[in-house]
N, C-alpha and C positions, 0 to 999 in steps of 0.2 A: 741376332733376328737370321732362319735359315730359309736361303732363297734355293731355288733348284732353278735350273737354266734348262730351257725345250729349245731344242735347234734340229735342225735337219744337216747334216755333214755331209757336204760333198763327195770328199772320198767313198766313205760305207757305198752310196750310189753309182758311185762312178766303178766300184767294186765287181756290183752285181753286173753292171753291165750296161745301164746305163750311158747317152751321151753325153758330149759335152755342154750344148746348148740345152738338153732339157734337164740337165743341174744347174746351170749358171745363176738360179736364185739363191742355190742353198752354201753353206758357209763354213771355209777352211776353218781348220781346227786352229790355226792363229786367232778368229776370231774370236772361239771361243775361250780361249786361255785368256787372252786380254782384256775380256769380260771379266771372268773370273778372276783375276787381277786386283781389276777394281773394287768388285765386291767387297772379296779379304780385305783391302786397303781400307775401307771403310767399314770394317770391324765383324763384317756379316760371315758367318759360317755361311758354305755353298757348296751345292750339289749337282753334278751334270745328271740329269732326266734324259738327252735325247731325244729324239722322235716320238710321235703318238703313241706308236705301238710300244716305246717303251714306258712311257707316260703312263697309260691302261695297265701295264704289267703292275708298275709300283703301286698306283692306287690300289690294285687290287689286293696287291702285298700288305696294304695296311699305314703305306708310309704317307707323309703332308709334308706342307711345307711355309711359312708365313707367308711366302710372297713369291710366285714364279717368275724369271726375267724371260720373257717369250719372245723368241726369233725365230720360231719356225714357221717356214712357210707351204708346208705341205704337200703331195705328190698330185693327188688324183681330185679333178672338179672343181667347180664355180665357186665351191666353199671351202678347200684346202687351207685358205690360211685361217678359214675361221674353226678349223677343226678344235684346234688345243683349247681356247679359251671358251667354247661349248663346255667340252669335258671339264675344263677347271670350275666354269660357273656352276655345273652339276653338284658339284663335290666342295663348293663355299669356300676355294681358294682364290687368293685374290692374284693379279698378273699385271704386267706390265704394257702398255699399249691397249689398241680399240679394242671394243668388244665384238661381239660374232656380227650382229646387224650389221656394224661397218665394214667388219673384212671381206666378208660376202659381197656386200654392194660394193665395195668401190674396185674389188678385182676385174668385176664386168663394166669397161669403160664406158659400153652405151649405156649401162642404168643410171651409174653415174653422171653423167653425161644429162641424162633428163630433169636429175635433182636437180643440177646447175639452171638448167632453164627454167624449173619451177621458183629456182632462187633468185632468179635475172642476173645471174651473173654469168658475166660475158665465157661465149664456148663456140666455138668452128660448129656450122652448121651440119649434120652427120647422117647416115642409116645404116643400118646395122644390118649385112646380111648373112641372113642366117644357111641360105643353101643358094646350089647355083643358079636356079628359077629367079633371083631374088637381083640379082647382075644388073641385069638389064631394069630393074626400077629405080636407080642410083640415079636422081634428077638433081645434083649439085653441078656447080657452074667449076671450068676445070681453071688453075689443077686440081688434083686433089690427094690425097693420102691417106693409102692403106694401112692397120695392121691387125694382127689376132686380138678378140676381144679382149682379154683374157689372160696375158702373158706381162712378164716384167724385166728388166735390167734388157730392154729395147730388146727381145727375143721376134724373132719375126720381121725386124725392119732391116731394110737394104738399100743401097741405091736405087734399086726399081719401085721402094714404096710411094717417091713422090709421082703421080700418072699424070700425065699429059693431053692421054687421048683416052674412048672410051673401049677402043679395042686394047691397050693396054690395062686398064681394068679389068675387064674379062680375064685378063691374063695372070696377074697380079691374086686377084681374089683366087679362082681355082684354085693356082700355085697353094695360098696360105688355107684356102680350105684343104686342102687332102693334105697337108702339113700338121697341122697341125688341129684338126679333126673339132673345130670349134669357130662360132661364128667369127667375121669379120668387120671389124669398122671401119670406116671411108668418113673420111669427113676433109671439109673444104681446108685445103693447104695456106697454112698462111704466110706470107714471106719474110712478116719479121723478126727481130731480136729474140732469142730465146733463154731465160733463165728458168734457176729452182730457186724454191725459199724454203731455206729451213722454218721449223715451227718448234718449239720445246711447249707443254703446258695444255691443258684442257679449258674449253670452255672460257668462261673472261677471265681465266688465266693463262691462257696459251699468247704467245709469244713471238714474233717470226727474230731471230738470232741473227739472218745478214738475206740477203739478197747475192746468188753467185751468177751471172751470166755464161750460158755454156757458147765458146765459140770455137767454131772448126777453123782448124787450119787449110790452107790451100791445098794442100795433098787429100784431103780428105773429100768423099762426095758429095757435092755440094746443097746444101741445105737437109742434109739425113742426119740425125745423130744416129746413126747404125748401133746392131748389137756389137760389127766389129770394129765402129771407132770406138763406141762406148770402151769395149774389151780394151782397147791400143791406147786407152786416153793420155795416154805420158806422151806419145809422138804424135796422137793427131788430131787431141783437143784442148783448147784452154782453158782452164776456169777463172775467172775474174769475178771479185767482189766489186757486185754493182756499186754506184753513186748516183747522187743528186736526184733530182724528180721524180724519176723510173723507182727508186726502191719505194717508196712512202706508196704508191701507184699498184707496185706487184704485190708490197705486203697487206692493203688495204683488200684485194681480190682475194688473196689467196689465204688471210685472216678468219674472211668472209665463208670462204670456202670449208674450211677446217672447222669452223665452228656451226655452220649448217648441216655439214654430214655429219656431227658427234665424233670427231677424233680424238684421242688421246695421247697424255703424254711426250710423242714426238714423232717428226715424220718430215714427209717433203710435199708439194705442191709448186707441179711443173708450169709453168707461164708460157705463152708465146704470145709477141705484141702482131696484131694485125694489121691493113693496111692505113692507118688512122692512127698507130701508137698505140691502139688500149690493150692491157693487157687481158689473153684471154683463158682461161683454164684449158690445158692439155691433159693432165690425169694428178691425182693423188696416191701419193703410197705410203700407208698410215702403218705399215711396217718395214720403214727403209732401213736398206743394210747397214749395216753395222763395223764393214773392214774398217780396221784403224787406217791402212794407207789405201785401198780402191774405192771404197765406197762414197757416195754424194756426200751424203748429210755431215761424217766425221770432216770431209776436205774442205767442206762449208763451214762448217764452225771452224777448224784451222783458221783459213782466210779471215774470220770474224774475229778472229782472236781469244777463241776457246780451244783447250785442248779435248784430246780423248778422255782422260780420267774426269775431266770438270763435266764434259756432256753427258757422257753414263752417269754422273754424279747427279744432274742435274735431272735424267730420265726419269733416274730413283727417287728424287724428290718428288719429280710429279705425281708419277705411283703411289706412293706412301702418302702422300697428305690426301690426294682421290679417294683412299682405302682409307682413312682414318687413321692412319698408323703413324702420322709423326704431324 
């Protein structure tokens, strides 16, 4: 089977003058190389396609693939993760992971939480601040938490994201609006433990491969899993496979969210416990990072006894079964 690989290579964007944080979600060459090695080990022929512009050029030249392994994040707009899947749909070329509807919806954390409320899945009360005039309209009890509405990799999250006064809310929101030029999600801060749930599969075939607790070490900013802390997780964060009754509680909420949103093949659901110990939906990553060393999903899988080769194989098997190829 001929499998193409779509991705955004971080070094290419850095060479064009983009900043470290702007390109934080993009992939390093070792991720592409490792995925390609696994696919070839599975007896498939691979081709590195690259980003959406490269994809369009290759399609226009008449190139086609039996399947595309898509990990491209995109650069611009709320639909940036959905762009390549939308193009592939137009050419009826199957691909891994979620479709354009899911990827566009879930990139916007506010829209996603509205769906969670409709599904009656616990999630903190929230307000989406579209511009500076709306900050004073936030009517939620302190403490609060603020972050850009459509970023990943904890971009825009710092020690100031946990807000203890409405004056600080004004300052933080204004800074985020100006820096990221997108709305700000303000939600009630939850004091409980933090988990991420790894899921493989689609619909009724989806299953939880592990529940991982995120533990901040003493030297980190208290209560804030920030961009800096995540980037320096080996020194500042401990990842631990959860055990006991909390595992089933987290798995139940995560699977309801995964299936309710229509996510496919593999990804992560981030949860946090409220004051009563109930897992609350925080956000979903249906296009989870796959760096074999640094990304949460491979780390979680490894803690659960699933090596990287097997994880990629499970994702590929899910996609092929879903499109009727295996």
